[in-house]
N, CA, C and O atoms as a MOPAC input file, in Angstrom:
PM7 MOZYME 1SCF
protein

 N    102.83900 1    75.60100 1    71.93700 1
 C    102.66800 1    74.17100 1    72.10700 1
 C    103.36300 1    73.44500 1    70.96900 1
 O    103.52100 1    73.95900 1    69.86200 1
 N    103.76100 1    72.25600 1    71.28600 1
 C    104.34000 1    71.44600 1    70.22300 1
 C    103.21200 1    70.73300 1    69.48000 1
 O    102.03900 1    70.95500 1    69.77800 1
 N    103.54900 1    69.89800 1    68.54000 1
 C    102.55500 1    69.19200 1    67.73600 1
 C    101.68600 1    68.23100 1    68.51800 1
 O    100.65300 1    67.78100 1    68.02200 1
 N    102.09200 1    67.91200 1    69.73800 1
 C    101.32200 1    66.97900 1    70.57500 1
 C    100.51000 1    67.70400 1    71.64500 1
 O     99.89600 1    67.06000 1    72.49500 1
 N    100.49900 1    69.03800 1    71.61200 1
 C     99.73400 1    69.80900 1    72.58500 1
 C    100.45800 1    70.09700 1    73.88600 1
 O     99.85000 1    70.59200 1    74.83500 1
 N    101.75100 1    69.79300 1    73.94600 1
 C    102.54600 1    70.03500 1    75.14700 1
 C    103.05500 1    71.47900 1    75.13800 1
 O    103.57900 1    71.95200 1    74.12900 1
 N    102.89700 1    72.16900 1    76.26100 1
 C    103.39600 1    73.53700 1    76.38300 1
 C    104.91600 1    73.48700 1    76.41300 1
 O    105.50800 1    72.78300 1    77.23000 1
 N    105.53900 1    74.23700 1    75.51900 1
 C    107.00100 1    74.24800 1    75.48200 1
 C    107.57800 1    75.60600 1    75.87600 1
 O    108.75300 1    75.71600 1    76.22800 1
 N    106.73300 1    76.63600 1    75.81300 1
 C    107.18400 1    77.97100 1    76.18300 1
 C    106.01200 1    78.67700 1    76.86000 1
 O    104.87900 1    78.60200 1    76.38400 1
 N    106.28700 1    79.36500 1    77.97700 1
 C    105.20700 1    80.04400 1    78.67800 1
 C    105.72000 1    81.32000 1    79.35200 1
 O    106.91000 1    81.47100 1    79.62600 1
 N    104.77500 1    82.23100 1    79.60600 1
 C    105.05100 1    83.46800 1    80.31600 1
 C    103.74000 1    83.92700 1    80.93600 1
 O    102.85200 1    84.41400 1    80.23700 1
 N    103.62500 1    83.77000 1    82.23700 1
 C    102.44600 1    84.21400 1    82.96900 1
 C    102.85100 1    85.41700 1    83.80300 1
 O    103.86600 1    85.36500 1    84.49800 1
 N    102.08400 1    86.49800 1    83.75100 1
 C    102.49000 1    87.68700 1    84.48700 1
 C    101.30200 1    88.52900 1    84.90800 1
 O    100.31500 1    88.66200 1    84.18400 1
 N    101.42600 1    89.09400 1    86.10100 1
 C    100.52100 1    90.14900 1    86.55600 1
 C    101.33900 1    91.42700 1    86.47000 1
 O    102.36600 1    91.56100 1    87.13500 1
 N    100.88200 1    92.36100 1    85.65200 1
 C    101.59500 1    93.61200 1    85.43300 1
 C    100.72800 1    94.75600 1    85.92500 1
 O     99.55800 1    94.86800 1    85.55700 1
 N    101.32300 1    95.62100 1    86.77900 1
 C    100.61800 1    96.77700 1    87.29400 1
 C    101.65800 1    97.83100 1    87.64700 1
 O    102.32700 1    97.73500 1    88.67600 1
 N    101.78900 1    98.82800 1    86.79600 1
 C    102.79900 1    99.86900 1    86.99000 1
 C    102.52200 1   100.72200 1    88.22500 1
 O    103.44100 1   101.35500 1    88.74500 1
 N    101.28700 1   100.75400 1    88.70400 1
 C    100.97200 1   101.50400 1    89.91800 1
 C    101.49200 1   100.79100 1    91.16800 1
 O    101.75400 1   101.43700 1    92.18200 1
 N    101.64100 1    99.49200 1    91.10500 1
 C    102.11900 1    98.70100 1    92.23600 1
 C    103.64200 1    98.57500 1    92.21600 1
 O    104.28900 1    98.67200 1    93.25900 1
 N    104.21400 1    98.35900 1    91.03300 1
 C    105.65800 1    98.17500 1    90.90100 1
 C    106.11400 1    98.73500 1    89.56200 1
 O    105.62100 1    98.32300 1    88.51300 1
 N    107.04200 1    99.66200 1    89.59500 1
 C    107.48900 1   100.31300 1    88.36800 1
 C    108.65300 1    99.60500 1    87.68500 1
 O    108.86500 1    99.79200 1    86.48700 1
 N    109.40100 1    98.80700 1    88.41200 1
 C    110.52700 1    98.09300 1    87.81900 1
 C    110.07100 1    96.90800 1    86.97900 1
 O    108.88300 1    96.58800 1    86.94600 1
 N    110.99600 1    96.26700 1    86.31100 1
 C    110.73300 1    95.04900 1    85.54600 1
 C    109.53500 1    95.20100 1    84.61700 1
 O    108.73900 1    94.27600 1    84.45200 1
 N    109.42000 1    96.38400 1    84.01400 1
 C    108.30500 1    96.69200 1    83.09700 1
 C    106.93900 1    96.51700 1    83.74800 1
 O    105.96300 1    96.20000 1    83.06900 1
 N    106.86400 1    96.72400 1    85.06300 1
 C    105.60000 1    96.64400 1    85.77300 1
 C    105.20900 1    95.24500 1    86.19700 1
 O    104.12500 1    95.04600 1    86.74400 1
 N    106.07100 1    94.27200 1    85.95600 1
 C    105.74200 1    92.88700 1    86.31200 1
 C    105.83100 1    92.72100 1    87.82800 1
 O    106.91300 1    92.79200 1    88.41100 1
 N    104.69000 1    92.50100 1    88.44700 1
 C    104.62300 1    92.31100 1    89.89000 1
 C    104.90000 1    90.84500 1    90.22200 1
 O    105.75000 1    90.54000 1    91.05800 1
 N    104.17500 1    89.94300 1    89.56100 1
 C    104.32700 1    88.50300 1    89.75300 1
 C    104.43600 1    87.86100 1    88.37800 1
 O    103.70800 1    88.24500 1    87.46300 1
 N    105.32200 1    86.90000 1    88.21400 1
 C    105.40500 1    86.23100 1    86.93000 1
 C    106.13600 1    84.90200 1    87.00200 1
 O    106.96900 1    84.66800 1    87.87700 1
 N    105.80000 1    84.05100 1    86.06400 1
 C    106.48200 1    82.76700 1    85.88800 1
 C    106.77400 1    82.61900 1    84.40800 1
 O    105.90600 1    82.89000 1    83.57800 1
 N    107.97800 1    82.19600 1    84.06200 1
 C    108.28700 1    81.94200 1    82.65800 1
 C    109.45800 1    80.98200 1    82.54800 1
 O    110.11000 1    80.63600 1    83.53400 1
 N    109.70000 1    80.56500 1    81.31600 1
 C    110.84000 1    79.67700 1    81.06500 1
 C    111.74600 1    80.26900 1    79.99600 1
 O    112.31800 1    79.55000 1    79.17700 1
 N    111.86600 1    81.58100 1    80.01800 1
 C    112.76400 1    82.25500 1    79.08200 1
 C    114.20500 1    81.81400 1    79.33800 1
 O    114.58000 1    81.50400 1    80.46900 1
 N    114.98400 1    81.79100 1    78.30100 1
 C    116.40400 1    81.44200 1    78.38700 1
 C    116.62300 1    80.01200 1    78.86800 1
 O    117.69400 1    79.68200 1    79.37700 1
 N    115.60200 1    79.15900 1    78.70500 1
 C    115.74100 1    77.75400 1    79.06400 1
 C    115.71400 1    77.46400 1    80.54800 1
 O    116.06800 1    76.35900 1    80.96100 1
 N    115.30200 1    78.43100 1    81.36800 1
 C    115.26700 1    78.25500 1    82.81500 1
 C    113.86500 1    78.59200 1    83.31500 1
 O    113.31200 1    79.63300 1    82.95800 1
 N    113.29500 1    77.72600 1    84.13000 1
 C    111.99000 1    77.99400 1    84.72900 1
 C    112.22700 1    78.86200 1    85.95600 1
 O    113.01000 1    78.51100 1    86.83800 1
 N    111.53500 1    80.01100 1    86.00200 1
 C    111.74100 1    80.89000 1    87.13600 1
 C    110.50600 1    81.72200 1    87.45500 1
 O    109.59300 1    81.88000 1    86.64500 1
 N    110.52700 1    82.24900 1    88.68900 1
 C    109.44800 1    83.06300 1    89.23700 1
 C    109.98600 1    84.46700 1    89.46300 1
 O    111.10900 1    84.65100 1    89.93200 1
 N    109.16600 1    85.45100 1    89.12100 1
 C    109.49700 1    86.85700 1    89.37000 1
 C    108.55300 1    87.40200 1    90.42200 1
 O    107.36200 1    87.08800 1    90.42500 1
 N    109.08900 1    88.22100 1    91.31500 1
 C    108.24300 1    88.93000 1    92.26800 1
 C    108.87600 1    90.28700 1    92.53000 1
 O    109.92000 1    90.38800 1    93.17500 1
 N    108.23100 1    91.32200 1    92.02100 1
 C    108.69100 1    92.70000 1    92.20100 1
 C    110.18700 1    92.85900 1    91.93200 1
 O    110.92100 1    93.39800 1    92.76000 1
 N    110.62600 1    92.39200 1    90.78500 1
 C    111.99500 1    92.60700 1    90.35000 1
 C    113.00300 1    91.55000 1    90.74800 1
 O    114.14100 1    91.57200 1    90.27900 1
 N    112.60900 1    90.63400 1    91.59900 1
 C    113.51700 1    89.56000 1    92.00800 1
 C    113.09900 1    88.27300 1    91.30700 1
 O    111.90900 1    87.97300 1    91.20300 1
 N    114.07300 1    87.52300 1    90.83200 1
 C    113.79000 1    86.26100 1    90.13500 1
 C    114.46500 1    85.11700 1    90.86000 1
 O    115.57400 1    85.25000 1    91.37700 1
 N    113.76500 1    83.97900 1    90.88700 1
 C    114.33100 1    82.78100 1    91.49300 1
 C    113.96600 1    81.57700 1    90.64000 1
 O    112.86600 1    81.50700 1    90.09200 1
 N    114.87800 1    80.64300 1    90.53200 1
 C    114.63500 1    79.41500 1    89.78100 1
 C    113.59100 1    78.58200 1    90.50800 1
 O    113.59700 1    78.50000 1    91.73600 1
 N    112.69600 1    77.96300 1    89.74400 1
 C    111.69100 1    77.07500 1    90.32400 1
 C    111.76900 1    75.71300 1    89.64900 1
 O    112.17900 1    75.60100 1    88.49300 1
 N    111.37500 1    74.69100 1    90.37700 1
 C    111.32200 1    73.34500 1    89.81200 1
 C    110.10500 1    73.24800 1    88.90900 1
 O    109.01200 1    73.67400 1    89.28300 1
 N    110.28700 1    72.69800 1    87.74400 1
 C    109.18800 1    72.52400 1    86.79800 1
 C    108.67600 1    71.10000 1    86.87600 1
 O    109.41100 1    70.15200 1    86.60000 1
 N    107.41900 1    70.95000 1    87.25200 1
 C    106.76600 1    69.64500 1    87.26500 1
 C    105.85000 1    69.50600 1    86.05600 1
 O    105.83400 1    68.47500 1    85.38300 1
 N    105.08100 1    70.57800 1    85.79300 1
 C    104.18400 1    70.62100 1    84.64300 1
 C    103.71100 1    72.05200 1    84.46200 1
 O    103.81700 1    72.86800 1    85.37800 1
 N    103.19200 1    72.35300 1    83.29000 1
 C    102.64900 1    73.69200 1    83.07600 1
 C    101.45400 1    73.93400 1    84.00400 1
 O    101.27400 1    75.03900 1    84.51400 1
 N    100.65100 1    72.90900 1    84.21600 1
 C     99.49600 1    73.04500 1    85.10300 1
 C     99.93700 1    73.39700 1    86.52900 1
 O     99.27100 1    74.18100 1    87.20600 1
 N    101.03600 1    72.83200 1    86.97800 1
 C    101.58400 1    73.16700 1    88.29000 1
 C    102.01300 1    74.62800 1    88.33200 1
 O    101.76400 1    75.32300 1    89.31700 1
 N    102.65300 1    75.09000 1    87.27600 1
 C    103.07300 1    76.48900 1    87.20800 1
 C    101.85400 1    77.40900 1    87.24400 1
 O    101.86700 1    78.43000 1    87.93000 1
 N    100.80800 1    77.05200 1    86.51000 1
 C     99.57300 1    77.85000 1    86.54100 1
 C     99.00400 1    77.92300 1    87.96300 1
 O     98.56800 1    78.98600 1    88.40500 1
 N     99.00900 1    76.80300 1    88.66900 1
 C     98.50600 1    76.77500 1    90.04100 1
 C     99.35400 1    77.64600 1    90.95800 1
 O     98.81800 1    78.34600 1    91.81600 1
 N    100.67000 1    77.61000 1    90.78700 1
 C    101.55400 1    78.45200 1    91.60600 1
 C    101.29000 1    79.92900 1    91.33700 1
 O    101.22000 1    80.73700 1    92.26300 1
 N    101.14300 1    80.27200 1    90.05500 1
 C    100.86800 1    81.65700 1    89.68400 1
 C     99.55700 1    82.11600 1    90.31700 1
 O     99.49200 1    83.19800 1    90.90000 1
 N     98.52700 1    81.30400 1    90.20400 1
 C     97.23100 1    81.66200 1    90.77800 1
 C     97.32400 1    81.80200 1    92.29700 1
 O     96.73500 1    82.72000 1    92.86800 1
 N     98.05200 1    80.91000 1    92.95200 1
 C     98.21400 1    80.99200 1    94.40700 1
 C     98.95000 1    82.27300 1    94.79800 1
 O     98.54900 1    82.94700 1    95.74700 1
 N    100.01600 1    82.61600 1    94.08300 1
 C    100.75400 1    83.85400 1    94.36400 1
 C     99.84900 1    85.07200 1    94.18700 1
 O     99.85300 1    85.98200 1    95.01600 1
 N     99.07700 1    85.08200 1    93.10600 1
 C     98.17300 1    86.20500 1    92.83100 1
 C     97.12300 1    86.32500 1    93.94300 1
 O     96.81500 1    87.42900 1    94.39100 1
 N     96.58000 1    85.19200 1    94.38300 1
 C     95.55600 1    85.20400 1    95.41800 1
 C     96.11000 1    85.76500 1    96.72300 1
 O     95.46300 1    86.59500 1    97.36100 1
 N     97.28600 1    85.32800 1    97.12200 1
 C     97.92500 1    85.84100 1    98.33800 1
 C     98.19900 1    87.33300 1    98.18800 1
 O     97.92400 1    88.10900 1    99.10300 1
 N     98.72800 1    87.73100 1    97.06400 1
 C     99.03300 1    89.14400 1    96.81200 1
 C     97.77600 1    89.99200 1    96.92000 1
 O     97.78600 1    91.04200 1    97.56400 1
 N     96.71400 1    89.55100 1    96.30600 1
 C     95.45000 1    90.29500 1    96.32100 1
 C     94.89300 1    90.40200 1    97.72400 1
 O     94.41600 1    91.46500 1    98.12200 1
 N     94.94500 1    89.32300 1    98.47600 1
 C     94.40700 1    89.31900 1    99.85400 1
 C     95.20500 1    90.19500 1   100.80300 1
 O     94.65500 1    90.74200 1   101.75900 1
 N     96.49500 1    90.32900 1   100.54600 1
 C     97.34700 1    91.14800 1   101.42300 1
 C     97.23600 1    92.62800 1   101.09300 1
 O     97.93900 1    93.44000 1   101.69500 1
 N     96.39200 1    92.99300 1   100.17500 1
 C     96.21300 1    94.39600 1    99.86000 1
 C     97.26600 1    94.95900 1    98.94300 1
 O     97.52100 1    96.16300 1    98.96000 1
 N     97.88900 1    94.10700 1    98.13600 1
 C     98.85500 1    94.54200 1    97.12400 1
 C    100.06400 1    95.23500 1    97.72000 1
 O    100.59600 1    96.17600 1    97.13100 1
 N    100.50000 1    94.77900 1    98.88100 1
 C    101.66700 1    95.39100 1    99.53000 1
 C    102.93400 1    94.77700 1    99.00200 1
 O    104.02600 1    95.15700 1    99.42400 1

């Protein structure tokens, strides 16, 4: 966070080597490494629009919920 409490760098990840061995076990993730906001899913990355950190948290939670409900396929 910066001095005003604003998130400036983040990395949210669900890691499970039993589900996915690539990408250091990262099954689902969101981060802004290298100055780009992006989403990871089983080794594939795509750029995402950044509205707020809270929005990113909600997207991560939604992805995790869908993944869990589908039986981790």
